[in-house]
MARGU-267352 format. One record per residue (C-alpha): residue in one letter; residue number from 0; x negated, y, z negated. Coordinates in pm, 1 decimal, always signed. Layout:
N
<"A",NUM,<X,Y,Z>>
...
***
This chain:
286
<"M",0,<+1128.8,+1859.5,+166.4>>
<"T",1,<+880.3,+2058.4,-47.1>>
<"A",2,<+515.8,+2081.8,-74.7>>
<"T",3,<+247.0,+2160.0,-312.7>>
<"K",4,<-107.8,+2196.2,-300.9>>
<"T",5,<-358.8,+1912.6,-423.2>>
<"N",6,<-689.9,+1835.2,-498.1>>
<"N",7,<-694.9,+1468.4,-524.3>>
<"L",8,<-724.9,+1307.8,-178.9>>
<"D",9,<-963.0,+1336.3,+129.5>>
<"P",10,<-843.2,+1562.4,+389.0>>
<"K",11,<-983.1,+1340.0,+708.9>>
<"T",12,<-825.9,+1005.9,+576.5>>
<"V",13,<-475.6,+1173.5,+510.5>>
<"N",14,<-463.4,+1288.7,+875.6>>
<"G",15,<-604.7,+901.6,+986.0>>
<"F",16,<-259.0,+790.3,+891.3>>
<"G",17,<-37.9,+1054.6,+982.0>>
<"D",18,<-182.7,+961.4,+1294.7>>
<"E",19,<-186.9,+581.3,+1225.1>>
<"W",20,<+231.5,+593.1,+1111.9>>
<"E",21,<+284.3,+852.7,+1426.3>>
<"R",22,<+157.1,+552.1,+1666.7>>
<"F",23,<+361.4,+271.7,+1451.1>>
<"D",24,<+659.7,+436.3,+1310.0>>
<"Q",25,<+743.5,+40.4,+1279.0>>
<"S",26,<+1072.0,+77.0,+1464.7>>
<"A",27,<+943.9,-202.5,+1639.1>>
<"L",28,<+898.4,-435.5,+1349.6>>
<"P",29,<+1132.1,-694.9,+1357.2>>
<"L",30,<+1311.0,-699.9,+1019.9>>
<"E",31,<+1305.8,-1066.7,+930.1>>
<"E",32,<+924.4,-1043.8,+930.9>>
<"Q",33,<+971.9,-616.3,+714.3>>
<"R",34,<+1146.1,-843.1,+463.0>>
<"R",35,<+930.8,-1106.0,+420.6>>
<"I",36,<+648.7,-898.8,+400.8>>
<"F",37,<+795.5,-688.7,+101.2>>
<"E",38,<+935.2,-954.3,-93.9>>
<"M",39,<+535.4,-1059.2,-94.6>>
<"Y",40,<+461.9,-722.3,-186.2>>
<"F",41,<+748.9,-705.6,-460.6>>
<"A",42,<+710.8,-1069.4,-578.8>>
<"I",43,<+674.8,-962.6,-908.6>>
<"F",44,<+832.7,-683.2,-946.9>>
<"P",45,<+1161.6,-657.3,-1210.3>>
<"W",46,<+1433.0,-595.6,-1022.2>>
<"S",47,<+1671.5,-714.9,-1301.6>>
<"S",48,<+1503.7,-500.4,-1591.9>>
<"L",49,<+1606.4,-174.2,-1409.5>>
<"P",50,<+1914.6,+49.2,-1530.5>>
<"S",51,<+2148.9,+62.2,-1298.2>>
<"N",52,<+2132.0,+381.5,-1082.4>>
<"A",53,<+1776.5,+336.9,-1183.8>>
<"V",54,<+1576.4,+672.3,-1019.9>>
<"G",55,<+1199.3,+657.1,-898.2>>
<"F",56,<+915.9,+709.6,-666.6>>
<"D",57,<+766.7,+553.3,-364.2>>
<"L",58,<+401.7,+737.5,-380.6>>
<"G",59,<+250.6,+712.0,-9.1>>
<"C",60,<+550.7,+640.0,+156.7>>
<"G",61,<+408.3,+673.8,+473.0>>
<"S",62,<+657.5,+550.3,+714.8>>
<"G",63,<+914.1,+470.1,+473.5>>
<"R",64,<+905.7,+107.3,+564.2>>
<"W",65,<+881.8,-3.9,+171.6>>
<"A",66,<+1114.1,+245.8,+58.0>>
<"K",67,<+1370.5,+162.6,+384.8>>
<"L",68,<+1463.0,-226.5,+149.3>>
<"V",69,<+1397.0,-22.3,-169.0>>
<"A",70,<+1622.8,+242.2,-149.0>>
<"P",71,<+1963.6,+30.6,-108.6>>
<"R",72,<+1851.3,-147.2,-432.6>>
<"V",73,<+1833.5,+194.9,-656.7>>
<"G",74,<+1996.1,+496.3,-773.6>>
<"H",75,<+1774.2,+749.8,-622.7>>
<"L",76,<+1423.5,+732.8,-441.8>>
<"H",77,<+1176.1,+993.5,-451.8>>
<"C",78,<+944.9,+964.3,-136.4>>
<"I",79,<+632.7,+1095.4,-163.7>>
<"D",80,<+359.8,+1125.0,+96.1>>
<"P",81,<+87.8,+1446.2,+196.3>>
<"S",82,<+61.7,+1344.2,+566.6>>
<"V",83,<+281.8,+1405.8,+833.3>>
<"A",84,<+368.6,+1067.8,+831.6>>
<"L",85,<+669.5,+1210.5,+592.8>>
<"K",86,<+860.8,+1333.5,+915.0>>
<"V",87,<+824.0,+991.9,+1002.3>>
<"A",88,<+979.6,+849.4,+704.5>>
<"K",89,<+1278.9,+1073.8,+697.5>>
<"R",90,<+1343.8,+949.7,+1034.8>>
<"N",91,<+1373.8,+608.9,+944.2>>
<"L",92,<+1534.0,+649.8,+635.9>>
<"I",93,<+1811.9,+863.6,+804.3>>
<"G",94,<+2141.2,+775.9,+615.2>>
<"N",95,<+1987.7,+683.0,+321.8>>
<"D",96,<+2167.4,+983.0,+90.6>>
<"N",97,<+1939.9,+874.1,-204.2>>
<"C",98,<+1629.1,+944.4,-92.3>>
<"E",99,<+1437.7,+1296.2,-168.1>>
<"F",100,<+1113.8,+1411.1,+32.8>>
<"H",101,<+815.4,+1597.3,-90.1>>
<"L",102,<+512.9,+1657.4,+102.5>>
<"A",103,<+270.1,+1633.8,-221.9>>
<"S",104,<-73.1,+1417.8,-329.1>>
<"V",105,<-106.6,+1179.6,-574.1>>
<"D",106,<-223.7,+1492.9,-836.2>>
<"S",107,<+44.6,+1717.4,-765.9>>
<"I",108,<+363.3,+1483.3,-763.9>>
<"P",109,<+655.1,+1683.2,-795.0>>
<"L",110,<+854.8,+1534.1,-1095.3>>
<"Q",111,<+869.5,+1542.0,-1419.0>>
<"D",112,<+686.8,+1382.2,-1650.3>>
<"A",113,<+866.6,+1074.1,-1810.5>>
<"S",114,<+1118.5,+1112.6,-1623.7>>
<"M",115,<+1129.3,+814.4,-1362.8>>
<"D",116,<+1273.3,+477.4,-1431.0>>
<"F",117,<+1027.8,+283.7,-1204.7>>
<"G",118,<+748.3,+373.3,-941.4>>
<"Y",119,<+547.6,+196.7,-661.2>>
<"S",120,<+254.8,+280.9,-454.9>>
<"L",121,<+121.4,+34.1,-209.5>>
<"G",122,<-192.9,+38.1,-17.6>>
<"V",123,<-271.8,+381.3,-93.1>>
<"L",124,<-448.1,+469.0,-390.6>>
<"H",125,<-725.1,+264.2,-282.0>>
<"H",126,<-766.0,+525.2,-34.6>>
<"V",127,<-811.9,+823.6,-264.8>>
<"P",128,<-1143.5,+965.7,-388.8>>
<"D",129,<-1068.5,+896.9,-802.4>>
<"T",130,<-827.8,+580.5,-816.1>>
<"Q",131,<-812.4,+570.3,-1176.4>>
<"S",132,<-678.1,+951.6,-1185.3>>
<"A",133,<-440.4,+838.4,-921.1>>
<"I",134,<-280.3,+608.7,-1133.9>>
<"T",135,<-264.2,+762.2,-1422.4>>
<"S",136,<-90.6,+1040.1,-1280.0>>
<"C",137,<+166.5,+792.6,-1169.9>>
<"V",138,<+221.0,+614.2,-1495.5>>
<"Q",139,<+267.0,+999.0,-1628.3>>
<"K",140,<+599.9,+1036.7,-1433.2>>
<"L",141,<+753.2,+735.4,-1601.5>>
<"K",142,<+963.3,+703.8,-1867.0>>
<"P",143,<+816.8,+449.2,-2189.7>>
<"G",144,<+883.0,+79.3,-2047.4>>
<"A",145,<+935.9,+167.7,-1712.4>>
<"P",146,<+769.1,-79.9,-1428.8>>
<"F",147,<+444.1,+50.5,-1209.3>>
<"L",148,<+369.8,-154.8,-926.2>>
<"T",149,<+64.6,-95.8,-742.4>>
<"Y",150,<-135.7,-281.5,-455.5>>
<"L",151,<-499.1,-237.0,-435.5>>
<"Y",152,<-731.1,-369.5,-225.5>>
<"Y",153,<-906.6,-680.3,-345.0>>
<"A",154,<-1282.9,-661.0,-404.1>>
<"F",155,<-1272.7,-1108.8,-249.2>>
<"D",156,<-1356.4,-1176.6,-627.1>>
<"N",157,<-1109.9,-1524.4,-563.1>>
<"R",158,<-1355.9,-1551.4,-229.1>>
<"P",159,<-1645.3,-1754.5,-113.8>>
<"I",160,<-1982.0,-1584.9,-74.7>>
<"W",161,<-1939.2,-1662.7,+267.1>>
<"F",162,<-1621.3,-1497.9,+363.7>>
<"R",163,<-1730.5,-1113.2,+110.8>>
<"A",164,<-2066.9,-1126.0,+398.1>>
<"I",165,<-1816.9,-1153.5,+669.0>>
<"W",166,<-1648.6,-850.6,+532.6>>
<"K",167,<-1954.6,-615.6,+484.5>>
<"L",168,<-2010.0,-684.1,+824.1>>
<"S",169,<-1630.7,-587.2,+898.1>>
<"D",170,<-1726.5,-250.7,+683.0>>
<"I",171,<-2038.2,-136.2,+907.3>>
<"I",172,<-1789.9,-139.6,+1204.5>>
<"R",173,<-1507.6,+48.0,+1015.4>>
<"N",174,<-1766.6,+285.2,+867.3>>
<"V",175,<-1846.7,+362.4,+1278.1>>
<"V",176,<-1517.5,+343.8,+1405.0>>
<"S",177,<-1326.4,+532.9,+1172.3>>
<"K",178,<-1537.5,+843.9,+1242.0>>
<"L",179,<-1450.8,+811.4,+1653.0>>
<"P",180,<-1179.7,+1118.9,+1741.8>>
<"H",181,<-793.3,+986.6,+1677.2>>
<"I",182,<-773.0,+814.2,+2031.5>>
<"L",183,<-1148.7,+637.0,+2020.9>>
<"R",184,<-1053.3,+513.1,+1742.2>>
<"Y",185,<-684.9,+374.9,+1782.0>>
<"W",186,<-823.2,+207.3,+2139.1>>
<"V",187,<-1134.3,+16.3,+1985.1>>
<"S",188,<-867.6,-99.9,+1677.0>>
<"Q",189,<-652.2,-203.3,+1950.3>>
<"I",190,<-916.0,-415.6,+2124.0>>
<"I",191,<-1005.1,-549.9,+1774.8>>
<"A",192,<-629.7,-683.0,+1738.5>>
<"G",193,<-629.4,-851.0,+2049.9>>
<"A",194,<-994.3,-999.4,+2038.2>>
<"V",195,<-1023.9,-1081.7,+1687.1>>
<"Y",196,<-725.2,-1085.8,+1501.5>>
<"Y",197,<-480.0,-1213.5,+1735.7>>
<"P",198,<-695.5,-1548.8,+1829.9>>
<"I",199,<-771.7,-1613.7,+1455.1>>
<"A",200,<-375.4,-1567.1,+1354.4>>
<"K",201,<-313.5,-1852.5,+1641.3>>
<"L",202,<-603.9,-2066.3,+1546.0>>
<"T",203,<-514.9,-2085.5,+1193.1>>
<"L",204,<-142.7,-2100.3,+1274.1>>
<"G",205,<-211.9,-2432.5,+1451.2>>
<"L",206,<-470.5,-2568.5,+1208.9>>
<"G",207,<-224.2,-2504.4,+938.3>>
<"K",208,<+42.4,-2742.0,+1160.2>>
<"A",209,<-202.5,-3003.8,+1167.0>>
<"G",210,<-269.7,-3020.9,+804.0>>
<"I",211,<-577.8,-2810.3,+783.4>>
<"D",212,<-640.9,-2566.5,+490.0>>
<"V",213,<-657.8,-2224.0,+655.9>>
<"R",214,<-648.0,-1976.0,+312.3>>
<"N",215,<-976.1,-1929.7,+315.9>>
<"I",216,<-1058.3,-1856.8,+700.3>>
<"P",217,<-1025.7,-1446.4,+710.8>>
<"L",218,<-765.6,-1305.5,+863.9>>
<"S",219,<-534.6,-1645.6,+825.7>>
<"S",220,<-239.7,-1427.1,+667.0>>
<"Y",221,<-154.6,-1321.0,+1001.9>>
<"K",222,<-88.5,-1605.9,+1139.7>>
<"D",223,<+320.3,-1593.3,+1097.0>>
<"C",224,<+292.8,-1202.6,+1190.9>>
<"S",225,<+344.6,-1000.8,+1535.6>>
<"F",226,<+112.1,-845.9,+1746.6>>
<"Y",227,<+240.2,-533.7,+1614.2>>
<"T",228,<+162.8,-609.1,+1268.1>>
<"M",229,<-188.5,-714.5,+1391.8>>
<"R",230,<-214.6,-407.0,+1582.2>>
<"T",231,<-100.8,-190.9,+1283.5>>
<"D",232,<-326.0,-321.6,+1042.7>>
<"A",233,<-642.2,-316.2,+1272.9>>
<"L",234,<-588.0,+104.4,+1316.0>>
<"D",235,<-522.1,+57.9,+905.9>>
<"R",236,<-820.7,-140.6,+824.0>>
<"F",237,<-1076.7,+18.9,+1076.9>>
<"G",238,<-955.5,+360.6,+1119.3>>
<"T",239,<-955.8,+485.2,+794.2>>
<"R",240,<-1257.6,+664.1,+660.7>>
<"L",241,<-1230.8,+619.9,+293.5>>
<"E",242,<-1185.9,+313.8,+135.9>>
<"Q",243,<-1203.9,+142.5,-212.8>>
<"R",244,<-1209.2,-228.5,-338.0>>
<"F",245,<-1167.7,-352.4,-692.5>>
<"T",246,<-1149.3,-692.5,-870.5>>
<"R",247,<-890.4,-815.0,-1092.1>>
<"V",248,<-1053.1,-712.7,-1382.9>>
<"Q",249,<-1146.8,-344.4,-1270.4>>
<"I",250,<-745.9,-301.5,-1185.0>>
<"R",251,<-614.0,-432.6,-1479.9>>
<"K",252,<-876.6,-200.0,-1743.2>>
<"M",253,<-738.4,+113.7,-1457.8>>
<"M",254,<-393.7,+21.1,-1521.7>>
<"E",255,<-453.6,-30.3,-1963.5>>
<"R",256,<-606.0,+321.3,-1930.8>>
<"A",257,<-377.0,+515.2,-1729.7>>
<"G",258,<-111.3,+377.2,-2004.8>>
<"L",259,<+22.0,+64.9,-1869.6>>
<"E",260,<+58.2,-248.1,-2103.8>>
<"R",261,<+192.4,-621.1,-2014.0>>
<"V",262,<-10.6,-583.6,-1669.6>>
<"E",263,<+70.5,-861.1,-1434.2>>
<"F",264,<-80.9,-942.3,-1161.7>>
<"S",265,<+97.7,-1198.1,-799.3>>
<"P",266,<-119.9,-1510.6,-781.8>>
<"N",267,<-68.4,-1498.5,-397.5>>
<"L",268,<-140.6,-1237.4,-112.0>>
<"P",269,<-155.4,-942.8,-22.9>>
<"Y",270,<-479.7,-936.2,-332.9>>
<"W",271,<-430.6,-755.4,-543.5>>
<"C",272,<-51.4,-685.8,-619.2>>
<"A",273,<-28.4,-598.7,-1028.1>>
<"V",274,<+289.4,-428.1,-1232.6>>
<"G",275,<+246.6,-267.1,-1548.1>>
<"Y",276,<+512.7,-106.1,-1808.6>>
<"R",277,<+450.9,+234.2,-1940.7>>
<"T",278,<+334.4,+199.7,-2320.7>>
<"S",279,<+549.9,+485.8,-2548.6>>
<"A",280,<+377.1,+836.1,-2520.9>>
<"D",281,<+213.9,+830.1,-2842.6>>
<"E",282,<+32.5,+518.4,-2702.4>>
<"V",283,<-94.7,+610.4,-2383.5>>
<"T",284,<-492.6,+664.4,-2397.2>>
<"R",285,<-696.9,+807.6,-2145.8>>
***
């Protein structure tokens, strides 16, 4: 494990994620559910275009839950995270000898420029102060033509107005909860998981079985998830200080400014997942 200095991070947000992944190391997440969620994130990732023994990186690996399913498919995987969660990732990935761990942030990725066959960063870059700079830092590590997959929180640009209004209310609560001491934000998030996430998830599960379209009901995406996932995500959602959201148009522009082309968005949840391919070095504009 190597350590490097960094600037493009919010220390309190990073500490919060370290606490989250130590509490929820994903060891209790059912493997079937983990694989199902993994396939949702990686639905548009071009596995078949990677070279044999491909070398790539997982930026913001957290507990290593995605790296655990990527590592068997590639030659070498660099797992990068600025928080103590890296210890959790090392524990979860024990036995995966093709994984290498780096204690670093996105603006200090300890890899040579233009050296990676692929890269991905899921649910991370909206939690740094400068998301555009973060995407650019990731893209710089890719070889020309290499794919980069990212998932950034959406700005509800494909949702009705009332849906966005509910989110604004929840964001007020997040701004309060995320500033509480770790132990308090944890317990408040768990109460929210039990009192809000779980009953809505079960209600939408029932409505869905009755043939009712529940796609526009907030939290309906949890209808097939375990309570463990709801507890994890409630802490992730309400315990995180720095959160940014972007429209699909904004994400495309950031990816293209970073030097990616052929940007493609997944039409399905989670929103927005996008993949792009690094242009040749002399075509990159920033």
